[in-house]
KEMISE-90656 format. One line per field, with one value per residue: residue number from 1; residue in one letter; x, y, z of N, C-alpha, C in turn. Coordinates in nm, 3 decimals. Example, Ala and Ser with C-alpha at 12.3 -4.5 7.8 and 13.67 -1.06 7.14 Angstrom:
// residues 2
num: c(1:2)
residuo: c(A:S)
n_X: c(1.319:1.285)
n_Y: c(-0.569:-0.225)
n_Z: c(0.780:0.708)
ca_X: c(1.230:1.367)
ca_Y: c(-0.450:-0.106)
ca_Z: c(0.780:0.714)
c_X: c(1.320:1.290)
c_Y: c(-0.330:0.003)
c_Z: c(0.780:0.787)
// end
This chain:
// residues 155
num: c(1:2:3:4:5:6:7:8:9:10:11:12:13:14:15:16:17:18:19:20:21:22:23:24:25:26:27:28:29:30:31:32:33:34:35:36:37:38:39:40:41:42:43:44:45:46:47:48:49:50:51:52:53:54:55:56:57:58:59:60:61:62:63:64:65:66:67:68:69:70:71:72:73:74:75:76:77:78:79:80:81:82:83:84:85:86:87:88:89:90:91:92:93:94:95:96:97:98:99:100:101:102:103:104:105:106:107:108:109:110:111:112:113:114:115:116:117:118:119:120:121:122:123:124:125:126:127:128:129:130:131:132:133:134:135:136:137:138:139:140:141:142:143:144:145:146:147:148:149:150:151:152:153:154:155)
residuo: c(M:V:D:Y:T:G:D:G:H:K:R:I:N:Q:W:L:R:R:G:Q:V:P:V:E:P:A:V:A:A:K:V:K:D:I:D:A:V:L:A:T:N:P:L:A:Q:P:T:V:L:T:R:T:I:D:M:Q:E:T:F:K:I:A:R:G:E:D:L:S:K:I:V:G:T:Q:R:T:E:L:G:Y:M:S:T:T:R:L:P:G:G:G:S:T:R:E:Y:K:A:P:V:R:L:A:I:H:A:P:A:G:V:P:A:A:A:I:E:D:I:S:V:Y:P:G:Q:G:E:I:L:L:G:R:G:L:R:Y:L:V:T:T:A:A:Y:D:A:K:I:G:M:W:R:A:T:I:E:V:A)
n_X: c(-1.010:-1.165:-1.200:-0.924:-0.939:-1.058:-1.037:-0.865:-0.632:-0.429:-0.405:-0.266:-0.048:0.105:0.249:0.384:0.530:0.704:0.871:0.815:0.673:0.320:0.173:-0.075:-0.310:-0.545:-0.475:-0.243:-0.354:-0.495:-0.303:-0.163:-0.342:-0.426:-0.157:-0.185:-0.408:-0.274:-0.057:-0.177:-0.274:-0.113:0.061:-0.061:0.083:0.335:0.240:0.124:0.060:-0.087:-0.025:-0.079:0.102:0.245:0.532:0.685:0.607:0.678:0.905:1.083:1.130:1.099:0.845:0.898:1.148:1.397:1.252:1.382:1.627:1.638:1.628:1.718:1.755:1.747:1.454:1.252:0.896:0.782:0.500:0.176:0.100:-0.119:-0.290:-0.402:-0.548:-0.649:-0.538:-0.545:-0.489:-0.592:-0.708:-0.566:-0.600:-0.561:-0.271:0.016:0.222:0.178:0.298:0.251:0.268:0.419:0.401:0.574:0.512:0.623:0.512:0.407:0.421:0.305:-0.059:-0.404:-0.719:-0.904:-1.109:-1.414:-1.467:-1.441:-1.434:-1.449:-1.581:-1.516:-1.268:-1.092:-0.891:-0.591:-0.414:-0.086:0.160:0.335:0.645:0.760:1.057:1.205:1.297:1.361:1.284:1.246:1.206:1.017:0.871:0.569:0.410:0.119:-0.044:0.041:0.213:0.464:0.585:0.652:0.850:0.838:1.001:0.943:1.114)
n_Y: c(-1.021:-0.817:-0.613:-0.536:-0.369:-0.120:0.076:-0.116:-0.155:0.022:-0.045:-0.278:-0.234:-0.034:-0.185:-0.439:-0.246:-0.091:-0.312:-0.493:-0.746:-0.780:-0.763:-0.720:-1.004:-0.996:-0.888:-1.008:-1.249:-1.194:-1.069:-1.320:-1.478:-1.318:-1.364:-1.585:-1.618:-1.468:-1.597:-1.865:-1.757:-1.653:-1.437:-1.517:-1.431:-1.200:-0.855:-0.540:-0.312:-0.030:0.213:0.454:0.698:0.907:1.061:1.154:1.015:0.757:0.724:0.928:1.120:1.488:1.739:1.923:1.820:1.600:1.323:1.202:1.094:0.862:0.702:0.356:0.282:0.024:-0.142:-0.203:-0.330:-0.349:-0.385:-0.481:-0.416:-0.208:-0.192:-0.129:-0.207:-0.053:0.202:0.452:0.525:0.558:0.781:1.086:1.282:1.270:1.276:1.468:1.490:1.352:1.055:0.894:0.526:0.324:-0.042:-0.321:-0.636:-0.962:-1.309:-1.511:-1.367:-1.300:-1.257:-1.097:-1.031:-0.801:-0.649:-0.692:-0.760:-0.547:-0.249:-0.058:-0.025:-0.087:0.022:-0.131:-0.311:-0.466:-0.648:-0.679:-0.930:-0.912:-0.772:-0.707:-0.678:-0.430:-0.250:0.092:0.221:0.432:0.777:1.090:1.411:1.490:1.718:1.745:1.626:1.691:1.605:1.357:1.040:0.731:0.437:0.094:-0.212:-0.526:-0.772)
n_Z: c(0.639:0.548:0.757:0.742:0.504:0.578:0.853:0.966:0.842:0.921:1.169:1.192:1.025:1.153:1.317:1.177:0.993:1.183:1.197:1.382:1.573:1.608:1.915:2.048:2.085:1.915:1.671:1.604:1.531:1.292:1.131:1.105:0.955:0.688:0.598:0.540:0.325:0.103:0.053:-0.054:-0.268:-0.501:-0.743:-1.078:-1.322:-1.455:-1.364:-1.360:-1.140:-0.972:-0.712:-0.530:-0.268:0.003:-0.050:0.166:0.421:0.296:0.157:0.315:0.197:0.146:0.065:-0.231:-0.247:-0.444:-0.559:-0.763:-0.689:-0.522:-0.710:-0.813:-0.555:-0.331:-0.180:0.118:0.187:0.467:0.551:0.458:0.102:-0.046:-0.347:-0.655:-0.965:-1.102:-1.353:-1.245:-1.007:-0.747:-0.443:-0.399:-0.206:0.091:0.091:0.140:-0.033:-0.281:-0.426:-0.731:-0.795:-1.047:-1.022:-1.083:-1.066:-1.010:-1.129:-0.890:-0.654:-0.368:-0.327:-0.332:-0.450:-0.330:-0.379:-0.415:-0.133:-0.011:0.223:0.073:-0.217:-0.549:-0.591:-0.736:-0.572:-0.511:-0.301:-0.169:-0.065:0.279:0.336:0.094:-0.140:-0.344:-0.630:-0.704:-1.003:-1.187:-1.184:-1.186:-1.255:-1.255:-1.447:-1.580:-1.406:-1.134:-0.948:-0.847:-1.041:-0.997:-1.076:-0.966:-0.912:-0.809:-0.620)
ca_X: c(-0.967:-1.267:-1.174:-0.798:-0.995:-1.160:-0.908:-0.805:-0.503:-0.351:-0.332:-0.196:0.089:0.186:0.347:0.496:0.629:0.831:0.976:0.752:0.561:0.196:0.159:-0.207:-0.342:-0.641:-0.426:-0.136:-0.421:-0.534:-0.160:-0.172:-0.474:-0.399:-0.073:-0.246:-0.481:-0.193:0.008:-0.259:-0.332:-0.022:-0.011:-0.053:0.152:0.366:0.147:0.161:-0.041:-0.028:-0.028:-0.062:0.141:0.311:0.661:0.737:0.609:0.713:1.059:1.133:1.171:1.027:0.813:0.982:1.285:1.366:1.237:1.488:1.764:1.639:1.613:1.831:1.751:1.638:1.400:1.165:0.766:0.754:0.379:0.128:0.096:-0.214:-0.267:-0.524:-0.551:-0.672:-0.422:-0.596:-0.396:-0.658:-0.729:-0.437:-0.638:-0.505:-0.121:0.101:0.321:0.140:0.339:0.191:0.373:0.367:0.442:0.587:0.544:0.626:0.456:0.455:0.394:0.139:-0.143:-0.495:-0.773:-1.022:-1.259:-1.551:-1.500:-1.373:-1.526:-1.458:-1.574:-1.512:-1.129:-1.007:-0.796:-0.519:-0.312:0.040:0.232:0.422:0.811:0.824:1.163:1.176:1.378:1.316:1.364:1.244:1.117:0.966:0.758:0.464:0.331:-0.006:-0.139:0.086:0.311:0.597:0.581:0.790:0.846:0.943:1.025:0.928:1.213)
ca_Y: c(-0.922:-0.709:-0.521:-0.472:-0.282:-0.048:0.110:-0.225:-0.192:0.122:-0.096:-0.387:-0.190:0.039:-0.306:-0.445:-0.117:-0.056:-0.440:-0.565:-0.859:-0.738:-0.803:-0.770:-1.125:-0.998:-0.829:-1.119:-1.312:-1.117:-1.088:-1.488:-1.487:-1.228:-1.380:-1.741:-1.580:-1.426:-1.736:-1.933:-1.672:-1.580:-1.320:-1.584:-1.374:-1.074:-0.811:-0.389:-0.244:0.109:0.268:0.598:0.712:0.995:1.028:1.188:0.895:0.613:0.758:1.007:1.295:1.586:1.792:1.999:1.745:1.542:1.209:1.105:1.099:0.761:0.595:0.259:0.191:-0.127:-0.082:-0.323:-0.306:-0.447:-0.386:-0.501:-0.293:-0.180:-0.141:-0.130:-0.281:0.079:0.301:0.627:0.461:0.621:0.906:1.164:1.431:1.256:1.278:1.584:1.507:1.245:1.007:0.760:0.419:0.192:-0.171:-0.414:-0.732:-1.068:-1.385:-1.572:-1.269:-1.319:-1.157:-1.133:-0.928:-0.816:-0.531:-0.754:-0.797:-0.421:-0.148:0.099:-0.113:-0.006:0.109:-0.246:-0.306:-0.603:-0.646:-0.789:-0.967:-0.805:-0.823:-0.715:-0.621:-0.380:-0.151:0.210:0.210:0.535:0.907:1.208:1.509:1.473:1.804:1.743:1.565:1.763:1.480:1.273:0.905:0.667:0.302:0.021:-0.398:-0.585:-0.876)
ca_Z: c(0.539:0.545:0.841:0.670:0.411:0.664:0.916:1.020:0.796:1.020:1.316:1.170:0.951:1.241:1.373:1.049:0.939:1.271:1.222:1.508:1.584:1.675:2.071:2.054:2.009:1.766:1.529:1.550:1.452:1.156:1.038:1.044:0.829:0.600:0.552:0.490:0.244:0.039:0.011:-0.113:-0.424:-0.585:-0.871:-1.181:-1.436:-1.427:-1.326:-1.353:-1.067:-0.914:-0.575:-0.470:-0.141:0.038:-0.069:0.279:0.476:0.259:0.079:0.398:0.109:0.207:-0.012:-0.288:-0.270:-0.590:-0.568:-0.837:-0.591:-0.468:-0.843:-0.833:-0.459:-0.310:-0.025:0.170:0.238:0.557:0.577:0.333:-0.007:-0.131:-0.487:-0.774:-1.066:-1.224:-1.366:-1.204:-0.886:-0.612:-0.426:-0.353:-0.151:0.230:0.079:0.133:-0.129:-0.321:-0.561:-0.799:-0.818:-1.126:-0.940:-1.165:-0.966:-1.086:-1.124:-0.744:-0.550:-0.274:-0.349:-0.310:-0.550:-0.240:-0.410:-0.378:-0.017:0.039:0.279:-0.009:-0.349:-0.672:-0.608:-0.766:-0.460:-0.522:-0.142:-0.210:0.098:0.344:0.309:-0.063:-0.161:-0.448:-0.677:-0.774:-1.150:-1.230:-1.072:-1.258:-1.197:-1.378:-1.419:-1.603:-1.295:-1.001:-0.846:-0.899:-1.075:-0.987:-1.103:-0.900:-1.000:-0.717:-0.651)
c_X: c(-1.030:-1.241:-1.005:-0.830:-1.068:-1.039:-0.824:-0.627:-0.402:-0.285:-0.277:-0.039:0.155:0.291:0.437:0.566:0.728:0.891:0.918:0.636:0.407:0.177:0.017:-0.253:-0.458:-0.580:-0.309:-0.209:-0.463:-0.427:-0.131:-0.277:-0.457:-0.289:-0.081:-0.314:-0.395:-0.125:-0.041:-0.309:-0.179:-0.039:0.042:0.070:0.222:0.250:0.191:0.034:-0.011:-0.094:-0.017:-0.011:0.220:0.439:0.758:0.747:0.656:0.869:1.152:1.203:1.054:0.950:0.877:1.124:1.290:1.363:1.350:1.605:1.755:1.605:1.743:1.866:1.718:1.596:1.312:1.026:0.750:0.598:0.338:0.103:-0.013:-0.211:-0.401:-0.482:-0.540:-0.566:-0.455:-0.495:-0.484:-0.672:-0.571:-0.466:-0.568:-0.344:-0.074:0.182:0.310:0.273:0.275:0.280:0.297:0.439:0.424:0.603:0.516:0.531:0.483:0.438:0.289:0.075:-0.277:-0.594:-0.933:-1.119:-1.371:-1.576:-1.470:-1.469:-1.540:-1.455:-1.554:-1.347:-1.006:-0.868:-0.720:-0.415:-0.202:0.093:0.327:0.600:0.896:0.958:1.156:1.267:1.326:1.386:1.369:1.174:1.109:0.863:0.686:0.364:0.193:-0.093:-0.094:0.145:0.378:0.487:0.685:0.708:0.895:0.919:1.018:1.018:1.150)
c_Y: c(-0.802:-0.559:-0.477:-0.340:-0.175:0.015:0.037:-0.203:-0.071:0.060:-0.205:-0.358:-0.130:-0.065:-0.326:-0.340:-0.067:-0.212:-0.505:-0.661:-0.795:-0.805:-0.822:-0.928:-1.112:-0.954:-0.937:-1.192:-1.308:-1.091:-1.243:-1.494:-1.408:-1.298:-1.546:-1.716:-1.584:-1.550:-1.801:-1.858:-1.589:-1.499:-1.495:-1.556:-1.255:-0.948:-0.643:-0.305:-0.105:0.153:0.400:0.636:0.824:0.990:1.071:1.041:0.786:0.626:0.845:1.126:1.390:1.666:1.894:1.904:1.664:1.389:1.117:1.057:0.921:0.627:0.506:0.229:0.077:-0.100:-0.242:-0.242:-0.377:-0.452:-0.472:-0.416:-0.331:-0.102:-0.156:-0.154:-0.159:0.171:0.440:0.614:0.524:0.767:0.983:1.280:1.358:1.268:1.391:1.624:1.356:1.155:0.913:0.663:0.327:0.104:-0.265:-0.534:-0.894:-1.212:-1.468:-1.475:-1.280:-1.229:-1.183:-1.005:-0.910:-0.688:-0.602:-0.773:-0.663:-0.354:-0.075:-0.020:-0.042:0.057:-0.004:-0.283:-0.460:-0.573:-0.744:-0.783:-0.866:-0.854:-0.779:-0.673:-0.556:-0.300:-0.021:0.220:0.357:0.650:1.015:1.264:1.505:1.612:1.831:1.727:1.634:1.702:1.397:1.134:0.841:0.478:0.196:-0.161:-0.455:-0.745:-0.983)
c_Z: c(0.547:0.653:0.759:0.609:0.477:0.748:0.981:0.998:0.848:1.124:1.283:1.113:1.038:1.303:1.279:0.983:1.037:1.339:1.357:1.480:1.687:1.810:2.124:1.982:1.887:1.650:1.456:1.493:1.289:1.080:0.988:0.935:0.729:0.517:0.494:0.301:0.106:-0.008:-0.049:-0.260:-0.488:-0.701:-1.000:-1.287:-1.397:-1.443:-1.298:-1.244:-1.030:-0.763:-0.567:-0.320:-0.142:0.023:0.083:0.413:0.418:0.221:0.216:0.282:0.142:0.062:-0.085:-0.315:-0.396:-0.556:-0.665:-0.769:-0.551:-0.606:-0.813:-0.674:-0.460:-0.159:0.000:0.254:0.331:0.630:0.445:0.253:-0.092:-0.236:-0.550:-0.893:-1.181:-1.217:-1.314:-1.060:-0.750:-0.587:-0.370:-0.224:0.051:0.207:0.097:0.035:-0.193:-0.438:-0.608:-0.806:-0.957:-1.063:-1.041:-1.094:-1.039:-1.035:-0.978:-0.655:-0.487:-0.295:-0.329:-0.405:-0.377:-0.306:-0.349:-0.234:0.087:0.090:0.169:-0.170:-0.444:-0.677:-0.666:-0.673:-0.471:-0.390:-0.173:-0.060:0.160:0.335:0.204:-0.064:-0.306:-0.486:-0.765:-0.874:-1.215:-1.166:-1.171:-1.225:-1.329:-1.365:-1.488:-1.465:-1.129:-0.891:-0.942:-0.946:-1.037:-1.020:-1.030:-0.969:-0.840:-0.757:-0.659)
// end
């Protein structure tokens, strides 16, 4: 899990987000271990988490396009979903077109609070399991913070 909180997430999620099983034995073993940890720690109650993502990378929408066009669509996150319990939602500087997501996750979603073992402590990170299906329920541009906000409901 510690490796995932550093640069390991890139190597792991690049396989998963392409819908592939990692062929590197070390990566495949990490996926198996993470799945096991998350399966034993499901959310105990409905929870609202925050995630900041790049809308082009995640939703295939270019900067300047209207994110509201995807409201009502169902999507699947094939990789693991890093979120935070902190409402601020994390750094935006690495994104060309950041979107702040409010994630409504029901009880039972595979998850683990990994802040205490993170390479980057203080982020309030909650890692959600892979393969989560969700519905985009709202999207609006927030001029105060200069980015889009969207709400998703995990199925």
